matplotlib code that plots the C-alpha trace (Angstrom):
import matplotlib.pyplot as plt

x = [-18.2, -20.9, -22.7, -24.1, -26.5, -26.4, -29.4, -27.0, -23.2, -20.5, -17.6, -15.3, -17.0, -19.1, -22.2, -23.7, -24.3, -27.5, -27.8, -24.2, -23.2, -20.2, -18.6, -16.5, -14.3, -12.6, -11.4, -11.4, -13.6, -13.5, -15.9, -17.9, -20.8, -23.0, -26.6, -27.4, -31.3, -31.9, -29.0, -28.6, -31.2, -28.6, -27.4, -27.6, -29.5, -28.1, -30.9, -29.6, -26.1, -23.1, -19.8, -16.1, -15.5, -14.5, -11.1, -10.6, -7.1, -6.5, -7.6, -6.7, -9.0, -8.9, -10.1, -13.6, -14.0, -14.1, -17.0, -19.5, -17.1, -14.9, -17.6, -18.1, -17.0, -14.4, -11.2, -8.7, -6.8, -4.5, -6.9, -8.9, -5.3, -5.2, -8.3, -7.1, -4.1, -6.1, -7.8, -4.6, -3.3, -6.1, -5.7, -3.7, -3.8, -6.8, -8.9, -7.6, -8.6, -12.1, -12.3, -10.7, -13.0, -16.1, -14.6, -13.7, -17.0, -18.6, -16.6, -17.7, -21.3, -20.2, -19.0, -15.4, -13.5, -9.8, -8.4, -5.4, -4.6, -2.2, -0.7, 1.4, 0.1, 3.0, 3.9, 2.9, 2.6, 5.7, 6.7, 7.7, 7.4, 5.2, 6.5, 5.9, 7.0, 4.1, 1.4, -0.7, -0.1, -0.9, -4.2, -5.1, -4.3, -6.7, -9.6, -9.6, -9.8, -12.4, -14.4, -13.8, -12.0, -8.4, -5.8, -2.5, -0.8, 1.0, 3.8, 4.3, 7.7, 7.3, 10.4, 9.9, 7.0, 7.5, 10.4, 13.0, 10.4, 10.8, 8.1, 5.5, 4.3, 1.5, 3.8, 6.4, 3.7, 4.0, 7.7, 10.5, 14.0, 15.4, 14.8, 17.0, 14.6, 11.6, 13.3, 13.8, 10.4, 8.7, 10.9, 9.9, 6.2, 6.6, 8.4, 5.9, 3.1, 3.5, 4.3, 1.1, -1.4, -4.4, -5.8, -2.5, 0.0, 2.5, 3.5, 5.4, 4.5, 6.4, 4.0, 4.7, 7.6, 6.7, 7.4, 10.3, 13.6, 15.0, 17.7, 15.1, 12.6, 15.1, 15.6, 11.9, 11.7, 14.4, 12.8, 9.6, 11.4, 13.5, 10.4, 8.3, 5.5, 3.4, 4.6, 2.4, 2.8, 0.7, 1.5, 0.7, -2.5, -2.1, -0.4, 1.4, 3.3, 4.3, 5.5, 7.6, 9.1, 10.0, 11.6, 13.7, 14.6, 13.8, 11.8, 8.2, 7.2, 6.7, 10.1, 11.7, 10.0, 11.2, 14.9, 14.5, 13.4, 9.9, 8.1, 7.2, 4.0, 4.2, 3.7, 0.4, 0.3, -2.4, -4.6, -2.2, -4.4, -1.9, 0.1, 2.5, 2.0, 5.3, 4.4, 1.4, 3.6, 6.1, 3.5, 2.0, 5.4, 6.2, 2.6, 1.9, -1.4, -2.9, -5.5, -8.4, -10.3, -13.0, -15.1, -12.2, -10.8, -13.9, -14.7, -11.1, -11.3, -8.2, -9.2, -9.9, -7.2, -6.7, -8.1, -8.5, -4.9, -3.3, -5.2, -4.3, -0.7, -0.7, -1.4, -3.9, -6.6, -7.7, -10.1, -10.2, -12.3, -9.4, -10.7, -14.1, -16.1, -18.5, -17.5, -19.0, -17.0, -19.5, -19.7, -16.0, -16.3, -19.0, -17.3, -14.1, -16.3, -18.7, -15.8, -14.0, -17.4, -17.3, -13.6, -13.4, -16.9, -17.1, -19.4, -18.3, -14.5, -14.8, -17.7, -19.1, -16.9, -13.8, -15.0, -16.0, -12.4, -11.0, -13.1, -12.3, -9.6, -7.1, -7.6, -6.9, -3.8, -2.5, -2.6, -0.6, -3.7, -3.4, -5.5, -8.6, -11.2, -12.5, -15.2, -13.0, -11.7, -8.6, -9.5, -10.4, -14.1, -15.2, -18.7, -20.5, -24.2, -26.0, -29.8, -31.8, -35.0, -34.3, -35.7, -32.4, -32.2, -35.5, -36.8, -33.2, -32.9, -30.3, -28.4, -28.1, -27.3, -23.7, -24.4, -27.2, -24.8, -22.1, -24.2, -27.1, -26.6, -25.1, -23.6, -27.1, -27.9, -25.3, -27.2, -24.8, -21.0, -18.7, -15.2, -12.8, -15.5, -17.1, -20.4, -19.6, -22.9, -26.2, -29.7, -27.6, -26.3, -22.9, -22.9, -20.9, -20.8, -23.5, -21.9, -24.0, -23.9, -20.0, -19.6, -22.0, -19.9, -16.5, -17.8, -19.7]
y = [46.9, 49.8, 51.6, 55.3, 56.7, 60.5, 62.4, 65.1, 65.2, 67.7, 66.2, 69.0, 70.8, 74.2, 72.3, 69.2, 66.0, 64.0, 60.2, 59.5, 56.1, 55.8, 52.6, 52.2, 49.4, 49.8, 53.5, 54.1, 55.0, 52.6, 53.7, 56.8, 56.5, 59.4, 59.3, 56.1, 56.3, 52.8, 52.0, 48.6, 47.5, 47.5, 51.2, 53.6, 56.7, 60.0, 62.6, 66.3, 67.3, 65.2, 66.9, 65.6, 65.6, 69.1, 70.1, 72.3, 73.5, 75.5, 74.7, 75.4, 72.9, 74.4, 77.7, 76.0, 76.9, 80.5, 80.7, 83.4, 84.2, 87.0, 89.5, 91.9, 95.3, 96.6, 94.9, 93.6, 90.5, 91.5, 91.7, 88.3, 86.7, 87.2, 85.4, 82.7, 82.4, 82.0, 79.1, 77.5, 77.6, 75.4, 72.5, 69.1, 66.0, 64.5, 67.6, 68.4, 65.1, 65.5, 69.2, 68.2, 65.0, 67.0, 69.7, 67.3, 65.4, 68.8, 69.0, 65.8, 66.8, 69.9, 67.7, 67.9, 64.7, 66.2, 68.8, 70.7, 71.1, 74.0, 72.4, 74.6, 73.8, 71.3, 71.4, 71.4, 74.5, 76.5, 74.9, 71.7, 68.7, 65.8, 62.4, 62.0, 65.2, 64.8, 63.9, 66.6, 66.0, 62.3, 63.5, 65.3, 62.6, 60.2, 62.7, 62.8, 59.1, 58.8, 61.6, 59.6, 62.3, 62.4, 64.9, 66.5, 67.6, 70.5, 70.5, 74.1, 75.7, 78.6, 80.1, 83.6, 85.6, 88.3, 89.8, 90.4, 89.8, 86.9, 84.1, 84.9, 82.0, 80.7, 81.0, 78.8, 76.0, 76.5, 76.8, 74.2, 75.4, 75.8, 74.9, 71.9, 70.7, 71.4, 69.2, 66.2, 66.3, 66.8, 64.1, 61.6, 62.4, 62.0, 58.7, 57.3, 57.6, 54.6, 55.9, 54.3, 55.5, 56.4, 58.8, 60.7, 63.0, 64.9, 68.2, 71.4, 75.0, 78.2, 80.0, 83.4, 85.8, 86.9, 83.5, 82.2, 84.0, 83.5, 80.8, 78.6, 79.3, 77.9, 74.6, 73.9, 74.6, 72.1, 69.5, 69.7, 69.8, 66.6, 64.7, 66.2, 67.4, 70.1, 73.3, 76.2, 79.7, 82.5, 85.4, 89.0, 88.4, 92.0, 95.2, 95.4, 92.2, 93.6, 96.9, 95.1, 92.8, 95.9, 97.5, 94.6, 92.8, 95.4, 92.6, 91.7, 88.5, 86.8, 88.0, 86.5, 83.1, 83.2, 83.8, 81.0, 78.7, 78.1, 79.1, 76.1, 74.2, 72.5, 75.8, 77.4, 81.1, 81.1, 84.3, 86.3, 89.4, 92.5, 91.5, 93.8, 93.8, 92.0, 89.4, 88.5, 87.9, 85.9, 83.2, 83.1, 82.3, 79.7, 78.1, 78.5, 77.6, 80.6, 79.7, 82.1, 81.8, 84.5, 83.7, 84.0, 87.1, 89.0, 88.1, 89.3, 92.6, 91.2, 92.7, 91.0, 89.5, 89.6, 86.5, 87.3, 88.8, 85.7, 83.3, 85.6, 85.3, 81.8, 80.9, 78.4, 79.1, 77.0, 77.5, 77.1, 77.6, 78.7, 79.8, 78.0, 81.2, 78.7, 75.6, 75.8, 75.5, 76.4, 79.7, 80.2, 79.4, 82.0, 84.5, 84.6, 85.9, 88.1, 89.7, 90.4, 91.9, 94.3, 95.1, 95.6, 96.4, 93.8, 90.5, 87.3, 87.1, 83.5, 81.3, 78.3, 75.8, 77.8, 78.0, 74.2, 73.4, 75.6, 73.6, 70.3, 69.3, 72.3, 71.9, 68.0, 68.6, 71.5, 68.8, 66.2, 64.3, 64.9, 61.8, 63.3, 66.1, 64.8, 62.0, 60.2, 56.5, 56.0, 58.7, 58.5, 57.6, 60.9, 62.0, 65.0, 65.2, 68.5, 68.4, 70.5, 70.2, 72.7, 76.3, 77.5, 75.2, 73.9, 74.6, 74.5, 73.5, 71.0, 73.5, 75.8, 73.3, 74.1, 77.7, 76.9, 75.0, 77.6, 80.6, 79.5, 76.0, 75.9, 73.2, 72.4, 71.2, 68.3, 65.2, 62.3, 62.0, 59.2, 59.3, 56.7, 54.6, 54.7, 56.2, 58.9, 60.8, 59.6, 61.7, 64.7, 62.7, 61.4, 57.6, 57.1, 60.6, 62.7, 65.8, 68.3, 66.3, 65.9, 69.6, 70.6, 68.3, 69.9, 73.5, 73.9]
z = [32.5, 33.2, 30.4, 31.0, 28.5, 28.7, 27.4, 26.5, 26.9, 26.4, 24.5, 24.1, 21.2, 21.3, 22.3, 23.9, 21.8, 22.2, 23.3, 24.2, 25.3, 27.6, 28.5, 31.5, 32.6, 36.0, 36.3, 32.6, 29.7, 27.0, 24.5, 23.6, 21.1, 20.0, 18.7, 20.5, 20.6, 21.9, 24.4, 26.2, 28.6, 31.4, 30.7, 33.5, 32.4, 33.1, 32.5, 32.0, 30.7, 31.6, 31.6, 32.5, 36.0, 37.4, 38.6, 41.7, 40.8, 44.0, 47.5, 51.0, 52.7, 56.4, 55.0, 54.6, 58.4, 57.9, 55.5, 56.9, 59.8, 58.3, 57.1, 59.9, 59.3, 56.7, 56.0, 53.4, 52.2, 55.2, 58.0, 56.7, 56.8, 60.7, 61.1, 58.9, 61.1, 64.2, 62.6, 61.5, 65.0, 66.4, 64.0, 64.5, 62.1, 63.6, 63.3, 60.0, 58.7, 59.8, 58.4, 55.1, 54.6, 55.0, 52.7, 50.3, 50.3, 49.7, 46.5, 45.4, 45.7, 43.5, 40.7, 41.5, 40.8, 41.6, 44.0, 44.0, 47.5, 48.0, 51.6, 53.9, 57.2, 58.0, 61.5, 65.3, 67.5, 67.4, 64.1, 66.1, 63.6, 64.3, 64.8, 61.2, 59.5, 56.8, 59.3, 58.2, 54.4, 55.1, 56.7, 53.7, 51.3, 53.5, 53.6, 49.9, 49.6, 52.1, 50.3, 46.8, 44.9, 43.8, 45.0, 43.9, 47.3, 46.4, 49.2, 49.8, 50.8, 53.3, 54.9, 55.9, 57.2, 54.4, 52.2, 55.1, 57.7, 60.4, 61.1, 63.6, 65.9, 63.6, 60.5, 62.1, 61.7, 57.8, 57.5, 57.5, 58.9, 55.3, 51.8, 52.3, 55.0, 52.8, 50.1, 52.5, 53.9, 50.5, 49.1, 51.7, 51.1, 47.3, 47.7, 49.9, 47.1, 44.4, 41.1, 39.7, 42.1, 40.6, 43.2, 44.6, 42.8, 44.9, 43.2, 44.9, 45.5, 46.3, 48.6, 47.0, 46.7, 50.1, 51.7, 49.7, 48.8, 45.3, 45.8, 47.6, 44.8, 42.4, 44.7, 44.7, 40.9, 40.4, 42.6, 40.7, 37.3, 38.3, 39.2, 36.4, 38.9, 39.0, 40.2, 41.6, 43.3, 44.5, 42.1, 42.1, 44.4, 46.0, 44.9, 48.1, 47.2, 43.9, 45.4, 48.1, 45.6, 43.3, 46.4, 47.4, 44.3, 41.3, 39.8, 39.6, 41.1, 37.8, 36.9, 40.0, 39.4, 35.7, 36.7, 39.4, 36.5, 37.8, 34.5, 32.4, 31.1, 34.2, 36.4, 37.7, 38.6, 41.1, 41.2, 38.6, 39.5, 39.4, 36.1, 34.4, 30.8, 30.4, 32.9, 30.9, 28.0, 30.1, 31.3, 27.9, 26.2, 28.8, 28.3, 31.9, 33.7, 35.3, 38.2, 38.5, 42.0, 41.4, 44.3, 46.7, 44.8, 45.0, 48.8, 49.6, 47.5, 45.5, 42.1, 38.5, 36.6, 32.9, 32.0, 28.1, 27.6, 29.2, 26.8, 24.0, 25.1, 25.2, 28.9, 29.6, 32.4, 35.4, 38.2, 42.0, 45.0, 47.2, 50.4, 49.7, 50.2, 48.0, 46.4, 42.9, 39.9, 37.6, 39.5, 39.2, 35.5, 34.8, 37.0, 34.7, 31.9, 33.9, 35.7, 32.4, 31.2, 34.2, 33.7, 30.0, 29.1, 26.4, 26.4, 25.1, 25.8, 27.0, 25.6, 27.4, 25.7, 26.7, 30.4, 30.5, 29.4, 32.2, 34.8, 33.4, 31.0, 31.9, 35.6, 35.4, 33.3, 35.6, 38.3, 36.5, 35.2, 31.2, 31.0, 33.0, 32.1, 28.8, 28.0, 25.7, 25.4, 27.6, 30.0, 33.6, 33.9, 35.7, 35.0, 36.2, 35.4, 35.8, 36.2, 33.6, 35.8, 38.6, 38.5, 37.4, 34.3, 33.4, 29.7, 28.4, 24.6, 23.8, 21.8, 25.0, 27.5, 27.7, 28.1, 30.9, 32.6, 32.8, 33.2, 35.0, 36.8, 40.3, 42.3, 43.9, 40.3, 40.2, 40.3, 39.7, 40.0, 38.9, 39.7, 38.3, 37.5, 41.0, 41.8, 44.4, 44.3, 43.3, 43.0, 44.8, 47.6, 48.5, 48.5, 51.8, 53.6, 55.2, 53.9, 55.6, 59.0, 58.8, 58.0, 60.9, 63.3, 62.5, 62.2, 65.0]

ax = plt.figure().add_subplot(projection="3d")
ax.plot(x, y, z, "-o")
ax.set_aspect("equal")
plt.show()
């Protein structure tokens, strides 16, 4: 057993608690005790604010290679997408493993203990399957293990290039021949992972209403329901998606997903930026998760989603770094509130505690880990410690620590990370990977 003595720890309330002793046995927390001024001599001291491990609920690992390379001249989501397709065309299982390993290690440095990998780059050039049809997914799972983080691989169904549009050459790498082929491939991957695996979950994803027709949506939703698996989908990220959906189906994307049986407490609507008022109600009534990715949504000029309205309707919010314009869940968290201020002209719609829950407990639960994201007995031993001694955070009063973490700290302030009882980051450095060196090698 290992004991950690946290100067300050956020235990899920409005603020931080002082002198918290957390005892870990294996990959689980066994006891949590507050106000322990004199900890055991062998206890590991964690100066700063310790929060539960952060959950990155929406990631496309290969997009990390686009950082800084898509900002020349004007454009939109659709022009950015063409650059992303060029990158996708260049990857194979070996190169994808190297890129994902470095990307996931960067996430560990940022205090992230689990990633929801929305995986749609399945096949070789021209859509020809690899000898192992799941070779790319297997590479991602191995990369997460190498980096020391858990993964929920969301195997994504992608069947068409747009509503009524044929696949182009790059999109063929994303697509299975039909939904039955997707089912068989995704089932083989899911069946290869032990049910009691502590570090891997297999979920499903409907890429979008653009890429999956309604009957196929229903098949994917049924697959996830039968397995009790997480189900995610890109929803209303762009107005053009809504317009085309209405033109062809006479429905909003959320209506279409609802009719396909996708909406439930296991479903995550990613982005949910351009929702009709009734869509907000539908997502809330089904207690869906909604994953906001503010750094990507502003990078791609997507817009600002109705975060407060969704929460009021009963939906629960999570956070993702998506295209990895930056990997910083603290920035994603504060952006939900700050973007809401810009859009609505009112401050304080989401307080620090609510934003931390989005980044921790909610994200883990949406990825199939309800027993993570809390510093509580029986939960996974995931501890992320934020330094309060940098130029951004120094001078913090204990009663303000949670607010400073959310509204001022950055990923650069993460000092110590424990994931499943294992120290993955110590003194701001990954314990097994030279992350900057690994990224530099794969990105040059």
